[in-house]
LUMGURO-845114 format. One record per residue (C-alpha): x, y, z. Coordinates in steps of 0.1 Angstrom, whole numbers, padded with zeros to 4 digits, always signed. Last residue first. Layout:
BEGIN
XYZ...
// end
This chain:
BEGIN
+0571+0471+0533+0554+0486+0501+0584+0491+0478+0606+0464+0492+0578+0439+0490+0571+0448+0454+0608+0446+0445+0613+0412+0461+0584+0397+0442+0594+0414+0409+0630+0403+0413+0619+0367+0419+0598+0366+0388+0625+0383+0367+0650+0356+0378+0626+0328+0369+0620+0346+0336+0658+0347+0329+0660+0310+0336+0631+0299+0314+0609+0277+0336+0617+0247+0358+0607+0255+0394+0591+0290+0394+0577+0286+0359+0558+0254+0364+0523+0268+0357+0536+0274+0322+0556+0302+0308+0557+0311+0271+0556+0348+0278+0556+0358+0315+0529+0384+0323+0532+0409+0351+0500+0426+0363+0502+0456+0387+0479+0467+0415+0471+0496+0437+0433+0500+0437+0413+0523+0414+0382+0501+0414+0385+0496+0377+0422+0487+0382+0412+0461+0408+0385+0446+0386+0408+0444+0356+0436+0428+0376+0414+0401+0391+0399+0392+0357+0432+0392+0340+0448+0370+0366+0422+0343+0363+0424+0348+0325+0460+0337+0328+0450+0300+0330+0455+0282+0363+0465+0248+0352+0469+0259+0315+0497+0284+0322+0509+0295+0288+0509+0332+0296+0526+0327+0330+0512+0349+0358+0523+0373+0384+0498+0397+0401+0512+0424+0424+0486+0435+0450+0487+0467+0471+0463+0459+0500+0429+0476+0500+0408+0447+0487+0372+0448+0499+0357+0455+0465+0375+0423+0453+0354+0401+0475+0336+0381+0448+0369+0378+0429+0383+0357+0458+0359+0329+0447+0345+0306+0474+0311+0323+0475+0311+0323+0436+0315+0286+0435+0287+0281+0460+0264+0305+0442+0269+0287+0409+0263+0253+0423+0240+0237+0398+0252+0251+0365+0289+0257+0374+0297+0225+0392+0299+0217+0429+0319+0208+0459+0348+0232+0462+0377+0206+0461+0361+0177+0443+0338+0196+0419+0364+0223+0413+0392+0197+0406+0370+0176+0383+0359+0204+0360+0390+0226+0362+0419+0201+0357+0432+0215+0324+0417+0249+0335+0393+0268+0313+0358+0255+0322+0358+0252+0360+0382+0281+0363+0354+0304+0350+0331+0297+0379+0360+0292+0404+0371+0328+0400+0404+0341+0414+0428+0312+0411+0465+0321+0411+0496+0317+0391+0513+0340+0417+0497+0365+0440+0520+0392+0456+0508+0411+0486+0519+0442+0505+0506+0460+0536+0490+0429+0552+0466+0435+0580+0438+0447+0557+0417+0415+0560+0392+0395+0540+0398+0404+0503+0436+0405+0508+0434+0370+0524+0414+0354+0496+0438+0367+0469+0467+0353+0489+0448+0321+0494+0442+0317+0456+0479+0324+0451+0489+0298+0476+0465+0274+0458+0487+0283+0427+0515+0304+0441+0519+0323+0474+0526+0358+0488+0519+0378+0520+0535+0409+0535+0535+0423+0570+0549+0457+0579+0528+0471+0607+0532+0440+0629+0569+0444+0628+0584+0410+0638+0613+0412+0661+0592+0401+0691+0590+0365+0679+0565+0347+0701+0534+0368+0700+0538+0379+0664+0545+0343+0654+0514+0331+0671+0492+0357+0654+0508+0349+0620+0500+0312+0626+0465+0321+0637+0460+0339+0604+0472+0310+0584+0451+0285+0603+0420+0307+0599+0425+0308+0562+0427+0270+0560+0397+0267+0583+0375+0288+0559+0389+0302+0526+0385+0269+0509+0360+0247+0530+0347+0221+0506+0379+0202+0508+0401+0219+0533+0401+0191+0560+0411+0162+0536+0448+0167+0542+0443+0168+0580+0420+0138+0581+0445+0117+0562+0476+0126+0582+0500+0154+0589+0524+0153+0560+0503+0166+0532+0486+0200+0533+0448+0206+0535+0450+0221+0569+0477+0248+0570+0514+0239+0564+0536+0268+0574+0559+0296+0561+0570+0327+0578+0599+0348+0563+0617+0376+0581+0627+0404+0557+0660+0422+0554+0667+0417+0517+0686+0385+0523+0656+0370+0540+0635+0377+0508+0662+0360+0487+0665+0330+0511+0627+0325+0509+0627+0326+0470+0657+0303+0467+0640+0276+0488+0661+0247+0500+0642+0219+0517+0631+0211+0552+0594+0216+0547+0565+0231+0528+0538+0205+0519+0515+0196+0491+0478+0189+0489+0468+0225+0484+0485+0222+0460+0504+0254+0464+0523+0268+0494+0517+0300+0513+0545+0324+0522+0539+0350+0550+0564+0379+0548+0578+0399+0577+0592+0434+0579+0617+0439+0607+0616+0455+0642+0649+0467+0654+0678+0457+0676+0656+0429+0689+0654+0421+0726+0676+0396+0744+0695+0420+0765+0726+0416+0743+0706+0431+0714+0696+0408+0686+0714+0407+0652+0699+0399+0618+0726+0393+0592+0702+0375+0568+0667+0383+0580+0652+0357+0604+0635+0326+0589+0603+0314+0606+0588+0279+0604+0554+0264+0608+0536+0232+0618+0498+0233+0624+0481+0214+0651+0443+0212+0648+0420+0217+0678+0394+0243+0667+0414+0273+0682+0445+0262+0664+0475+0247+0682+0505+0263+0665+0538+0244+0661+0573+0259+0657+0604+0254+0635+0633+0278+0631+0645+0282+0595+0682+0288+0588+0690+0320+0570+0719+0319+0545+0752+0339+0543+0769+0336+0510+0804+0329+0497+0803+0293+0509+0773+0289+0487+0797+0294+0458+0820+0266+0467+0795+0242+0482+0770+0240+0453+0777+0206+0440+0793+0190+0470+0790+0154+0459+0795+0119+0475+0786+0125+0511+0788+0093+0531+0760+0083+0555+0764+0055+0580+0732+0040+0594+0753+0009+0601+0730-0017+0585+0711+0008+0564+0742+0020+0545+0736+0053+0529+0757+0068+0501+0750+0105+0496+0742+0127+0466+0736+0165+0468+0708+0190+0469+0698+0227+0471+0716+0230+0505+0707+0253+0534+0671+0242+0541+0678+0206+0532+0682+0186+0501+0690+0149+0495+0697+0126+0466+0702+0091+0478+0725+0062+0468+0715+0031+0487+0728+0001+0505+0727-0036+0498+0764-0035+0484+0758-0028+0447+0739+0005+0452+0701+0008+0453+0685+0040+0441+0669+0069+0459+0656+0103+0450+0640+0133+0468+0652+0129+0504+0642+0163+0519+0656+0171+0552+0650+0175+0589+0656+0140+0600+0648+0106+0585+0667+0078+0568+0659+0043+0579+0624+0047+0593+0611+0012+0601+0579-0003+0591+0552-0027+0603+0539-0063+0602+0526-0061+0566+0542-0094+0555+0564-0074+0531+0579-0055+0560+0583-0018+0551+0616-0001+0551+0615+0037+0552+0633+0066+0534+0627+0102+0542+0608+0134+0533+0604+0160+0559+0579+0188+0568+0560+0167+0593+0558+0135+0573+0565+0123+0537+0576+0088+0528+0601+0073+0503+0600+0036+0497+0618+0004+0506+0600-0030+0504+0611-0059+0527+0612-0097+0528+0620-0100+0491+0654-0115+0497+0673-0088+0477+0652-0061+0494+0624-0047+0472+0624-0011+0459+0592+0009+0454+0594+0033+0424+0611+0067+0427+0590+0098+0435+0583+0125+0408+0611+0144+0392+0589+0170+0374+0606+0202+0385+0632+0208+0412+0645+0239+0430+0615+0260+0437+0600+0239+0466+0573+0215+0475+0578+0184+0496+0553+0157+0485+0577+0128+0484+0562+0093+0483+0541+0073+0507+0520+0094+0531+0518+0080+0567+0485+0087+0584+0472+0051+0581+0503+0038+0600+0500+0001+0590+0514+0008+0556+0518-0025+0539+0483-0025+0524+0474-0060+0511+0456-0068+0478+0440-0102+0476+0443-0120+0443+0461-0117+0409+0487-0138+0392+0514-0113+0404+0501-0116+0439+0494-0081+0453+0513-0057+0477+0503-0022+0485+0521+0010+0495+0500+0041+0502+0492+0074+0485+0470+0096+0507+0435+0105+0494+0429+0142+0490+0418+0139+0453+0390+0116+0463+0390+0107+0500+0384+0070+0494+0404+0073+0462+0422+0039+0469+0454+0058+0461+0483+0037+0448+0519+0028+0451+0528-0007+0440+0545-0039+0452+0540-0069+0429+0542-0105+0440+0555-0139+0428+0584-0126+0406+0610-0142+0428+0628-0108+0434+0594-0091+0440+0581-0071+0411+0580-0033+0411+0553-0007+0408+0547+0030+0402+0513+0047+0403+0478+0032+0406+0448+0055+0412+0422+0029+0422+0385+0023+0416+0388+0001+0385+0392-0031+0405+0428-0040+0406+0449-0070+0391+0439-0067+0354+0453-0095+0333+0468-0093+0298+0477-0126+0282+0496-0111+0253+0516-0079+0251+0549-0095+0239+0564-0093+0273+0534-0111+0287+0509-0089+0305+0503-0077+0340+0479-0048+0347+0474-0024+0376+0445+0000+0372+0442+0037+0366+0414+0061+0378+0404+0097+0370+0368+0085+0361+0356+0114+0340+0384+0112+0314+0376+0075+0311+0342+0083+0296+0320+0053+0305+0309+0034+0273+0318+0000+0288+0307-0027+0262+0341-0043+0261+0361-0032+0292+0377+0003+0292+0415+0002+0297+0427+0025+0325+0464+0022+0327+0493+0011+0350+0519-0014+0339+0534-0047+0348+0555-0066+0322+0561-0104+0321+0587-0128+0307+0618-0108+0317+0627-0133+0344+0627-0107+0372+0593-0092+0360+0598-0059+0342+0581-0027+0354+0558+0000+0341+0543+0034+0349+0519+0049+0323+0500+0031+0295+0476+0056+0279+0443+0045+0264+0427+0042+0229+0446+0011+0219+0480-0004+0219+0503-0021+0244+0534-0043+0241+0545-0030+0207+0576-0047+0194+0607-0027+0186+0638-0030+0165+0667-0011+0179+0692-0036+0165+0714-0042+0196+0692-0034+0227+0661-0049+0211+0632-0026+0220+0601-0037+0239+0575-0010+0233+0549+0006+0257+0522+0030+0248+0513+0067+0253+0484+0079+0232+0485+0106+0205+0455+0127+0194+0473+0160+0197+0461+0171+0231+0466+0209+0235+0495+0221+0255+0521+0198+0271+0532+0221+0300+0498+0223+0315+0476+0198+0298+0449+0200+0272+0420+0179+0258+0406+0165+0290+0369+0169+0280+0377+0148+0249+0361+0153+0214+0380+0183+0201+0384+0189+0164+0413+0212+0155+0408+0234+0125+0437+0233+0100+0464+0257+0090+0484+0246+0060+0512+0220+0064+0545+0232+0050+0564+0231+0083+0548+0198+0093+0556+0183+0059+0592+0193+0064+0594+0175+0098+0577+0144+0083+0602+0143+0055+0631+0146+0079+0618+0116+0099+0614+0096+0068+0649+0105+0055+0664+0095+0089+0651+0059+0087+0623+0035+0094+0602+0058+0116+0583+0040+0143+0551+0043+0164+0537+0009+0153+0501+0023+0155+0503+0050+0129+0469+0066+0123+0463+0073+0160+0498+0086+0164+0517+0069+0191+0535+0084+0221+0564+0064+0235+0573+0044+0265+0603+0021+0264+0611-0014+0277+0647-0022+0269+0661-0054+0256+0691-0078+0258+0701-0067+0293+0691-0099+0310+0668-0083+0335+0652-0060+0307+0665-0025+0309+0640+0003+0317+0627+0033+0298+0607+0065+0302+0597+0086+0272+0611+0080+0237+0604+0101+0207+0573+0107+0186+0584+0086+0156+0605+0062+0176+0640+0060+0163+0656+0041+0191+0692+0031+0196+0713+0062+0189+0750+0054+0193+0774+0068+0219+0810+0071+0209+0837+0062+0234+0834+0053+0271+0845+0021+0289+0809+0016+0300+0799+0015+0263+0773+0042+0254+0737+0035+0242+0712+0062+0232+0675+0063+0237+0656+0090+0218+0642+0125+0226+0631+0140+0192+0646+0169+0174+0665+0148+0149+0680+0128+0178+0677+0143+0213+0693+0125+0242+0682+0100+0267+0705+0075+0284+0715+0038+0283+0749+0029+0297+0766-0003+0288+0788-0031+0303+0773-0029+0338+0758-0064+0336+0723-0052+0343+0727-0023+0318+0734+0010+0335+0707+0037+0334+0712+0074+0327+0680+0096+0326+0693+0127+0309+0716+0141+0282+0708+0177+0271+0743+0192+0265+0758+0161+0249+0793+0147+0255+0787+0120+0281+0808+0110+0311+0816+0144+0328+0840+0135+0356+0841+0125+0393+0873+0106+0401+0861+0098+0437+0827+0091+0451+0838+0058+0467+0820+0037+0441+0838+0055+0412+0823+0087+0397+0803+0095+0366+0786+0126+0352+0757+0130+0328+0753+0166+0317+0722+0187+0315+0725+0222+0302+0696+0246+0308+0680+0275+0289+0681+0312+0280+0709+0322+0303+0733+0326+0273+0759+0307+0292+0737+0278+0300+0719+0273+0333+0730+0241+0351+0719+0205+0355+0741+0177+0367+0728+0141+0361+0741+0110+0378+0763+0080+0372+0778+0058+0399+0804+0031+0395+0798+0002+0418+0819-0022+0397+0796-0047+0379+0762-0038+0395+0766-0003+0381+0748+0024+0402+0722+0050+0391+0717+0085+0403+0689+0106+0387+0698+0139+0405+0719+0170+0408+0710+0207+0404+0738+0232+0402+0729+0268+0409+0750+0297+0395+0724+0313+0373+0699+0313+0401+0723+0337+0419+0706+0364+0398+0677+0366+0423+0702+0375+0450+0714+0355+0479+0728+0371+0511+0763+0383+0515+0795+0370+0530+0824+0393+0537+0856+0384+0519+0885+0376+0543
// end
């Protein structure tokens, strides 16, 4: 029998990620995506797989290597999916019986999200539109090739910037395009613009009869010269399917997300923030008449967050699925986040309450209805990166449909987190977990065989949440003989509105104390922790907090800061979210609140840093630009401190979750190596 081992950084190359399930109403057949690292280890392959309604006869259904977003037509006769055509993502159509797929759309800037019309004759598609070309289309292959050649031969030009939000992490500099909606004929591919103008149309939904379309956008009223980039709001609109008779259903003080029509078309359920706590406001589930009227909140528990806010290193950019109505319209189903878990709940459409259908210590990250009033759900937990299950609400029965990583995970020993709660000195309750080193054995008398180094992990956001999901980074550190502590200090989601709001204006205050009290609690309770060999690491906000910690205490003997913030004054002007995030989270701007921003900047305390600090940063990170790392590194080197800067070429803020595979492995190896060296 082969001895099991812990995970390595290189095991990333063996992971299988599953998601995007959809079920045929005709025969219950299930399609989903399977993502793996390619043989060259320089990118990913995404295949669409299909299985029967019982989870049997699972096979690769499409032939492409970058196929995504599969959706059955309403009658189950065709599958629409996304695949590149002439270097642009377009919508393709494949008969349910198999065969050759055909490209449907030829949108000049490619296709984004899409949804079938209720009768299956059309699709609603989002696409970016050039300012000078409002129809968004190319007529034929030669036109597309000509544009590509013109781009290659185009001389260098200066780029004129007029917007304050002129760049985005992962997308780069704004190119003057706006995202709009098109109705595309499912046979001919001809399209009709539903929206147009100097705004972006975001989430969208068909009405049950196909005559109306709901979408989210901020559209300035006539005579309104307010800069939309400064408002950070989006409203709910309903328009005819041809774009006419547009009505606004919310009052320009909302942040509207996804939506769905009731089965009879009379109402619309939607996710939104009322922005009462600014960027820390919990998303809730609302209901509004489709013709406009009073908006009702269906979440009676004001501390329940709607959507999935579990953070990990396995998934990138999935988002939470839209609300789902029951067939009779009496209930709305939605994912929720609470106490380290994400689950599925049913909310009464009359606002009378909710019922948790799928809970437990896990991370439900996607859900779609099946053909028998049940659901297909994608679920991860601390020991499994993710699989598909069928869930029957009536019987609460769960049936596993995939075992995507079972074979190779069976060769490994994993560390299962143990949960605990800390009551802080100022009255908050903080949830935490500890993972023992892989292979850790205690003496028969109950005491530890030896003390072990222990690493504190800090999540990003700060309005996110660690929880019951698979973390490659944590398992790697545990496999190298470390215990791993992770927790959700104030500011994180999952513990109520006041909790998530508690860090605003207090970065480095109560949140820092929560983390230190969590470590103190762990030291008192778990006697195998070696107090003399503590490490700390985190990314984004977790990187900020790592920087803050090493500038305020010497208790940690090694630290790794990732994609971090070190200086709020420069961050304000260089981050894609800098101006509004700094004002909202710290409480001021550069010219009026310079001292306040500097007070909360880790760089202000750099002379106090004695902990060896490894700095990891992506060169194309526009969320926390690499100048934040450079400032910190330069100061530490000038002071003669132990530090090292690792730059990841081409990497955005999303490196740890969806970046270049070999860079992800390198990142993990650097973290583990630094901890090994200094702990």
